[in-house]
MILUMFI-259033 format. One line per 3 residues: number of its first residue (from 1); their letters; for each residue x negated, z, y of N, C-alpha, C. Coordinates in Angstrom, 2 decimals. Layout:
<pts>
NUM = A = X:Z:Y:X:Z:Y:X:Z:Y | ...
</pts>
This chain:
<pts>
1 = GII = -0.75:0.18:-1.19:0.02:-0.17:-0.21:-0.86:-0.06:1.12 | -0.33:-0.42:2.31:-0.98:-0.44:3.71:-0.15:0.08:4.82 | -0.67:0.71:5.65:-0.12:1.04:6.80:-0.47:0.05:8.15
4 = GEV = 0.12:-0.54:8.66:-0.16:-1.46:9.69:0.18:-2.93:9.53 | -0.25:-3.70:10.41:-1.34:-3.48:11.35:-1.02:-2.82:12.37 | -1.77:-2.12:12.75:-1.53:-1.01:13.94:-2.28:-1.75:15.11
7 = GCS = -1.38:-2.21:16.06:-1.83:-3.16:17.11:-2.47:-2.34:18.23 | -3.81:-2.57:18.66:-4.55:-1.95:19.74:-5.07:-2.90:20.84 | -5.06:-2.44:21.88:-5.86:-3.17:23.22:-6.99:-2.41:23.53
10 = WPL = -7.50:-2.92:24.39:-8.84:-2.36:25.01:-8.67:-2.04:26.57 | -8.96:-0.95:27.13:-9.09:0.26:26.41:-7.87:0.87:25.64 | -7.63:1.67:24.68:-6.66:2.16:24.11:-5.84:2.89:25.12
13 = TST = -4.44:2.81:25.10:-3.53:3.40:25.64:-3.19:4.68:25.14 | -2.47:5.66:25.78:-2.23:6.87:25.21:-0.96:6.50:23.95 | -0.40:5.62:24.09:0.64:5.41:23.09:-0.06:4.53:21.82
16 = EKR = -1.04:3.87:21.97:-1.66:3.28:21.07:-2.43:4.41:20.34 | -3.11:5.41:21.05:-3.78:6.67:20.44:-2.80:7.53:19.51 | -1.41:7.68:20.09:-0.43:8.34:19.27:-0.01:7.61:18.01
19 = SLQ = -0.11:6.16:18.18:0.29:5.47:16.89:-0.95:5.36:15.75 | -2.20:5.43:16.21:-3.27:5.87:15.47:-3.19:7.11:14.61 | -2.87:7.94:15.61:-2.78:9.47:14.97:-1.82:9.48:13.86
22 = AAA = -0.60:8.82:14.30:0.60:8.70:13.29:0.31:7.98:12.11 | -0.59:6.88:12.26:-1.05:6.10:11.11:-1.95:7.02:10.19 | -2.92:7.90:10.62:-3.75:8.87:9.98:-2.79:9.74:9.19
25 = LAQ = -1.64:10.27:9.79:-0.75:11.33:9.16:-0.13:10.53:7.89 | 0.52:9.31:8.20:1.09:8.70:7.22:0.08:8.45:6.05 | -1.22:8.10:6.27:-2.17:7.86:5.26:-2.42:9.29:4.66
28 = QET = -2.50:10.36:5.23:-2.63:11.56:4.39:-1.41:11.81:3.56 | -0.41:11.40:4.04:0.80:11.77:3.18:1.18:10.80:2.08 | 0.82:9.53:2.18:1.06:8.69:1.30:-0.03:7.99:0.27
31 = GAA = -1.31:8.24:0.86:-2.53:7.81:0.15:-2.78:6.18:0.44 | -1.87:5.67:1.34:-2.15:4.29:1.61:-3.29:3.92:2.64 | -3.79:2.82:2.70:-4.81:2.39:3.57:-4.18:2.06:5.01
34 = INV = -4.97:1.94:6.05:-4.66:1.51:7.41:-5.16:0.42:7.64 | -4.59:-0.51:8.33:-5.12:-1.83:8.91:-4.86:-1.73:10.24 | -5.93:-2.14:11.05:-5.92:-2.05:12.55:-6.40:-3.26:13.23
37 = HPG = -5.52:-3.84:14.18:-5.80:-4.91:14.96:-6.55:-4.32:16.39 | -7.76:-4.57:16.29:-8.60:-3.82:17.33:-8.53:-4.58:18.77 | -8.71:-3.87:20.03:-8.73:-4.64:21.30:-9.82:-5.60:21.22
40 = RNE = -9.70:-6.57:22.36:-10.77:-7.61:22.38:-12.03:-7.12:23.04 | -12.77:-6.31:22.50:-13.90:-5.69:23.09:-14.83:-5.14:22.04 | -15.85:-5.45:22.04:-16.82:-5.03:20.97:-16.79:-3.33:20.70
43 = SSP = -16.46:-2.69:21.73:-16.56:-1.22:21.57:-15.02:-0.67:20.91 | -13.98:-1.56:20.95:-12.63:-1.30:20.43:-12.79:-0.69:19.21 | -13.37:-1.48:18.01:-13.30:-0.71:16.69:-13.79:0.69:16.67
46 = FEI = -14.90:0.83:17.44:-15.55:2.15:17.40:-14.53:3.39:18.15 | -13.88:3.03:19.06:-13.03:3.99:19.62:-11.97:4.24:18.71 | -11.50:3.23:18.00:-10.19:3.29:17.16:-10.55:3.99:16.02
49 = LDV = -11.92:3.97:15.55:-12.35:4.78:14.43:-12.57:6.32:14.78 | -13.03:6.42:15.94:-12.98:7.86:16.45:-11.76:8.64:16.54 | -10.89:7.81:17.04:-9.31:8.45:17.17:-8.91:8.89:15.73
52 = LES = -8.98:7.81:14.80:-8.74:8.06:13.34:-9.10:9.18:12.71 | -10.61:9.08:12.74:-11.18:10.22:12.41:-10.92:11.49:12.79 | -10.87:11.66:14.15:-10.42:13.10:14.79:-8.97:13.48:14.21
55 = AGA = -8.17:12.45:13.81:-6.84:12.64:13.40:-6.79:12.97:11.84 | -7.82:12.98:11.29:-8.02:13.17:9.79:-7.87:12.08:8.87 | -7.94:10.98:9.53:-7.85:9.60:8.51:-9.28:9.32:7.77
58 = DIS = -8.83:8.83:6.48:-9.81:8.44:5.65:-10.41:7.15:5.93 | -11.68:6.99:6.83:-12.18:5.78:7.24:-12.47:4.74:6.21 | -12.89:5.34:5.25:-13.31:4.48:3.84:-12.01:3.73:3.48
61 = RTV = -10.69:4.07:3.85:-9.59:3.52:3.56:-8.90:2.87:4.79 | -9.76:2.32:5.84:-9.26:1.82:7.05:-9.93:0.43:7.20 | -9.07:-0.67:7.44:-9.57:-1.94:7.69:-9.61:-2.18:9.31
64 = ISH = -10.65:-2.71:9.85:-10.74:-3.31:11.07:-10.57:-4.82:11.00 | -9.44:-5.40:11.45:-9.03:-6.84:11.49:-9.82:-7.57:12.48 | -9.97:-8.72:12.41:-10.22:-9.75:13.55:-11.51:-9.44:13.99
67 = LDR = -12.55:-9.07:13.03:-13.98:-8.89:13.57:-14.55:-10.11:14.18 | -14.17:-11.35:13.43:-14.99:-12.37:13.79:-14.77:-12.75:15.16 | -13.65:-12.10:16.03:-13.64:-12.41:17.53:-13.90:-11.22:18.32
70 = TIT = -14.27:-10.08:17.45:-14.33:-8.84:18.05:-15.65:-8.58:18.07 | -16.53:-8.70:17.15:-18.10:-8.30:17.19:-18.77:-9.53:16.64 | -19.62:-10.03:17.43:-20.51:-11.30:16.91:-21.93:-10.82:16.81
73 = SHD = -22.25:-9.72:17.42:-23.56:-9.31:17.23:-23.82:-8.87:15.72 | -24.84:-9.30:15.18:-25.24:-8.75:13.80:-25.54:-7.11:13.93 | -26.33:-6.80:14.79:-26.73:-5.25:15.21:-25.33:-4.69:15.38
76 = RLL = -24.39:-5.07:16.16:-23.11:-4.17:16.20:-22.36:-4.33:14.91 | -22.31:-5.43:14.17:-21.64:-5.44:12.91:-22.00:-4.37:12.10 | -23.52:-4.34:11.87:-24.08:-3.41:11.00:-23.68:-2.00:11.14
79 = ELA = -23.64:-1.57:12.69:-23.40:-0.46:13.23:-22.01:0.17:12.81 | -20.89:-0.84:12.81:-19.81:-0.72:12.51:-19.68:-0.52:10.81 | -20.33:-1.33:10.08:-20.32:-1.26:8.63:-20.80:0.18:8.28
82 = KRG = -21.69:0.71:8.90:-22.34:2.01:8.70:-21.24:3.21:8.83 | -20.10:2.98:9.57:-19.01:3.88:9.64:-18.36:4.01:8.44 | -18.36:2.90:7.42:-17.77:3.05:6.13:-16.14:2.36:6.06
85 = CYL = -15.84:1.77:7.06:-14.57:1.07:7.07:-14.65:-0.25:6.38 | -13.38:-0.73:6.00:-13.43:-2.30:5.51:-13.61:-3.23:6.94 | -14.29:-4.27:6.67:-14.66:-5.22:7.74:-13.79:-6.52:7.30
88 = EFD = -13.15:-6.90:8.05:-12.22:-7.86:7.70:-12.54:-9.19:8.68 | -12.96:-10.46:8.35:-13.03:-11.73:8.75:-11.74:-12.38:8.41 | -10.98:-12.70:9.33:-9.71:-13.47:9.02:-9.30:-14.49:9.83
91 = LFG = -10.09:-14.95:10.66:-10.00:-15.98:11.75:-10.66:-17.41:11.27 | -10.65:-17.33:9.73:-11.19:-18.61:9.42:-10.30:-19.83:9.63 | -10.87:-21.04:10.11:-10.00:-22.22:10.50:-9.59:-22.13:11.82
94 = IEV = -9.96:-21.11:12.47:-9.82:-21.36:14.08:-11.29:-21.80:14.68 | -11.27:-22.82:15.00:-12.51:-23.65:15.40:-12.44:-23.97:16.98 | -12.47:-23.32:17.79:-12.46:-23.32:19.23:-13.45:-22.73:19.98
97 = SHY = -13.90:-23.33:20.97:-14.93:-22.72:21.80:-14.60:-21.94:22.90 | -13.20:-22.12:23.20:-12.44:-21.31:24.25:-11.31:-20.49:23.77 | -11.67:-19.19:23.90:-10.49:-18.19:23.46:-9.87:-17.69:24.48
100 = QLC = -8.64:-18.43:24.60:-7.92:-18.20:25.93:-7.24:-16.66:25.98 | -7.34:-15.97:25.12:-6.92:-14.56:25.18:-8.07:-13.47:25.64 | -9.39:-14.04:25.76:-10.51:-13.38:26.13:-11.52:-14.18:26.77
103 = ATT = -11.71:-14.50:27.85:-12.65:-15.70:28.29:-14.13:-15.22:27.98 | -14.28:-14.18:28.05:-15.77:-13.70:27.72:-16.13:-13.74:26.46 | -15.29:-14.15:25.28:-15.43:-14.11:23.99:-15.80:-15.55:23.59
106 = DMP = -16.94:-15.94:22.99:-17.30:-17.21:22.51:-16.82:-16.93:20.87 | -15.70:-17.81:20.45:-15.14:-17.72:19.24:-15.92:-18.33:18.29 | -16.40:-17.65:17.24:-17.60:-18.27:16.38:-16.84:-19.23:15.49
109 = SDA = -17.69:-20.22:14.89:-17.12:-21.10:13.92:-17.11:-20.65:12.58 | -16.38:-21.42:11.66:-16.51:-20.89:10.22:-17.84:-20.75:9.83 | -18.78:-21.84:10.16:-19.96:-21.72:9.71:-20.70:-20.18:10.37
112 = QRI = -20.19:-19.83:11.51:-21.02:-18.63:11.98:-20.40:-17.38:11.30 | -19.12:-17.41:11.03:-18.51:-16.47:10.32:-19.18:-16.13:8.81 | -19.52:-17.33:8.33:-20.24:-17.24:7.04:-21.44:-16.57:7.04
115 = QSV = -22.24:-16.83:8.14:-23.56:-16.31:8.29:-23.48:-14.86:8.61 | -22.26:-14.36:9.35:-22.01:-12.77:9.50:-21.83:-12.36:7.99 | -21.03:-12.87:7.39:-20.52:-12.41:6.20:-21.78:-12.07:5.14
118 = KFL = -22.75:-13.26:5.11:-23.89:-13.26:4.31:-24.78:-12.25:4.57 | -25.07:-12.14:5.96:-25.85:-11.02:6.57:-25.34:-9.55:6.08 | -23.90:-9.33:6.08:-23.28:-8.17:5.75:-23.70:-7.74:4.13
121 = IEK = -23.61:-8.83:3.30:-23.70:-8.85:2.18:-25.22:-8.51:1.74 | -26.14:-9.07:2.51:-27.50:-8.74:2.23:-27.94:-7.50:2.83 | -27.18:-6.86:3.63:-27.42:-5.42:4.08:-26.59:-4.40:2.98
124 = GYL = -25.98:-5.02:2.09:-25.61:-4.06:1.05:-24.03:-3.63:1.22 | -23.20:-4.54:2.05:-21.89:-4.13:2.51:-20.97:-4.91:1.80 | -21.35:-5.61:0.78:-20.23:-6.52:-0.04:-18.96:-6.13:-0.33
127 = HRI = -18.90:-4.65:-0.71:-17.53:-4.18:-1.04:-16.87:-3.36:0.17 | -17.31:-3.89:1.25:-16.52:-3.48:2.43:-16.06:-4.63:3.12 | -16.20:-5.65:2.57:-15.97:-7.19:3.40:-14.64:-7.61:2.75
130 = LLS = -13.62:-8.13:3.68:-12.33:-8.65:3.39:-12.39:-10.05:3.98 | -11.93:-11.05:3.35:-11.71:-12.45:3.71:-10.39:-12.86:3.87 | -9.92:-13.58:5.02:-8.38:-13.97:5.03:-8.19:-15.03:6.10
133 = QDI = -7.30:-15.46:6.27:-6.81:-16.33:7.45:-5.70:-15.91:8.13 | -5.74:-15.80:9.34:-4.65:-15.25:10.27:-3.67:-16.36:10.64 | -2.84:-16.83:9.70:-2.05:-17.94:10.05:-0.89:-17.40:11.04
136 = HTK = -0.85:-17.43:12.21:-0.14:-16.76:13.14:0.75:-17.91:14.02 | 0.40:-19.00:13.96:1.23:-20.06:14.77:1.36:-21.29:13.86 | 2.60:-21.97:14.04:2.89:-23.09:13.33:1.77:-24.16:13.57
139 = NRL = 0.99:-24.33:14.28:0.00:-25.30:14.40:-1.01:-25.32:13.43 | -1.12:-23.94:12.90:-2.11:-23.75:11.83:-1.67:-24.43:10.49 | -0.32:-24.73:10.14:0.29:-25.10:9.12:-0.15:-26.62:8.97
142 = VKY = -0.18:-26.93:7.58:-0.48:-28.45:7.31:0.55:-29.13:7.91 | 1.81:-28.96:7.87:2.78:-29.61:8.51:2.83:-30.13:9.85 | 1.98:-29.25:10.57:1.90:-29.44:12.17:0.52:-29.83:12.36
145 = GGH = -0.32:-30.19:11.40:-1.76:-30.75:11.72:-3.01:-29.58:11.47 | -2.54:-28.59:10.85:-3.46:-27.30:10.76:-3.96:-27.47:9.30 | -5.05:-26.45:9.16:-5.66:-26.38:7.80:-4.82:-25.78:6.59
148 = GFS = -3.60:-25.10:7.05:-2.86:-24.53:6.11:-3.35:-23.36:5.39 | -2.77:-22.73:4.58:-2.93:-21.42:3.81:-4.06:-21.81:2.75 | -4.41:-22.72:2.46:-5.44:-23.06:1.53:-6.89:-23.15:2.14
151 = HLL = -7.05:-23.09:3.35:-8.45:-23.45:3.99:-9.53:-22.60:3.50 | -9.10:-21.44:3.41:-10.23:-20.38:2.94:-10.74:-20.76:1.57 | -9.91:-21.13:0.58:-10.38:-21.46:-0.86:-10.77:-22.72:-0.75
154 = QNV = -10.15:-23.82:-0.20:-10.41:-25.37:-0.21:-11.77:-25.69:0.43 | -12.06:-24.93:1.66:-13.19:-25.58:2.66:-14.18:-24.43:2.83 | -13.81:-23.02:3.07:-14.72:-22.06:3.45:-15.54:-21.60:1.85
157 = VPK = -14.90:-21.44:0.99:-15.42:-20.78:-0.37:-16.53:-21.94:-0.80 | -16.32:-23.32:-0.75:-17.38:-24.06:-1.19:-18.75:-24.08:-0.26 | -18.58:-23.90:1.09:-19.60:-23.73:2.14:-20.15:-22.55:1.84
160 = MLD = -19.50:-21.43:1.47:-20.12:-20.08:1.03:-20.97:-20.49:0.04 | -20.59:-20.81:-1.07:-21.47:-21.16:-2.35:-22.66:-22.10:-2.02 | -22.46:-23.08:-1.25:-23.44:-23.89:-0.56:-24.61:-22.97:0.20
163 = RGI = -24.12:-22.05:0.85:-24.94:-21.34:1.60:-25.51:-20.07:1.00 | -25.33:-19.94:-0.47:-26.08:-19.01:-1.06:-25.33:-17.81:-1.55 | -24.01:-17.74:-1.09:-23.16:-16.53:-1.46:-22.51:-16.86:-2.80
166 = KQE = -22.74:-15.83:-3.67:-22.58:-15.84:-5.26:-21.09:-15.92:-5.39 | -20.69:-16.74:-6.49:-19.08:-16.65:-6.84:-18.58:-15.43:-7.18 | -19.26:-14.64:-7.80:-18.82:-13.06:-7.99:-18.82:-12.14:-6.62
169 = DIV = -19.60:-12.63:-5.61:-19.40:-11.86:-4.54:-18.14:-12.26:-3.87 | -17.68:-13.67:-3.87:-16.58:-14.39:-3.12:-15.36:-13.64:-4.02 | -15.44:-13.61:-5.04:-14.19:-12.75:-5.98:-14.14:-11.44:-5.34
172 = AMT = -15.16:-10.69:-5.23:-15.24:-9.35:-4.67:-14.43:-9.38:-3.15 | -14.78:-10.32:-2.34:-14.41:-10.17:-1.00:-12.99:-10.72:-0.79 | -12.48:-11.43:-1.85:-10.94:-12.23:-1.64:-10.25:-11.32:-2.88
175 = TTN = -10.78:-10.77:-3.75:-9.69:-10.16:-4.68:-9.94:-8.77:-4.96 | -11.20:-8.37:-5.63:-11.40:-6.97:-6.06:-11.46:-5.91:-4.85 | -12.18:-6.23:-3.81:-11.86:-5.34:-2.55:-10.49:-4.97:-2.29
178 = VQE = -9.70:-6.28:-1.99:-8.30:-6.22:-1.84:-7.55:-5.32:-2.81 | -7.84:-5.40:-4.02:-7.17:-4.63:-4.96:-7.35:-3.16:-4.71 | -8.63:-2.78:-4.54:-9.32:-1.63:-4.37:-8.58:-0.70:-3.18
181 = LLT = -8.62:-1.66:-2.09:-7.78:-1.02:-0.75:-6.45:-0.83:-0.93 | -5.77:-1.79:-1.48:-4.00:-1.63:-1.65:-3.74:-0.48:-2.75 | -4.68:0.01:-3.53:-4.42:0.99:-4.51:-4.07:2.40:-3.72
184 = FV = -3.00:2.92:-4.04:-2.70:4.25:-3.38:-3.57:5.32:-4.15 | -4.21:6.31:-3.24:-4.87:7.21:-3.73:-4.57:8.59:-3.65
</pts>
């Protein structure tokens, strides 16, 4: 089970802090994981984890989504990984240089996302990585000219294999890690 996606902005509002605290409480009661949509600032995931931690959440059962548009520095990704949360790269297929929701963000390409994933694997964080596609608008569907729901498996996985990521690591990031996360504890 999962609680969320708990939406947050940057900086956190008092209402968002209360939502995170409520999610921590719900996690304690149910054993479900928490999924958080961070604000569009590289400090946002850290602030979110601080609030969750102070409210008693199990950070090892917490997902920070949209990392591919939130943290692009490998040093900062490593810093976040050390906090013990799940690291979700879920914007595969969004190949734009201008990110209209945050002009200061240079949206990475799928190739850059793969480099970040490979970096985290090499640093020992394979079992904290989740891969997905955030299909949130109809123009991302095949019917409307987009990559569709199969982009990750049809296009990204072969590129990962070409870049030296092992098949069993891909299975971990797309299946095993998700199964562990969604299991109630």
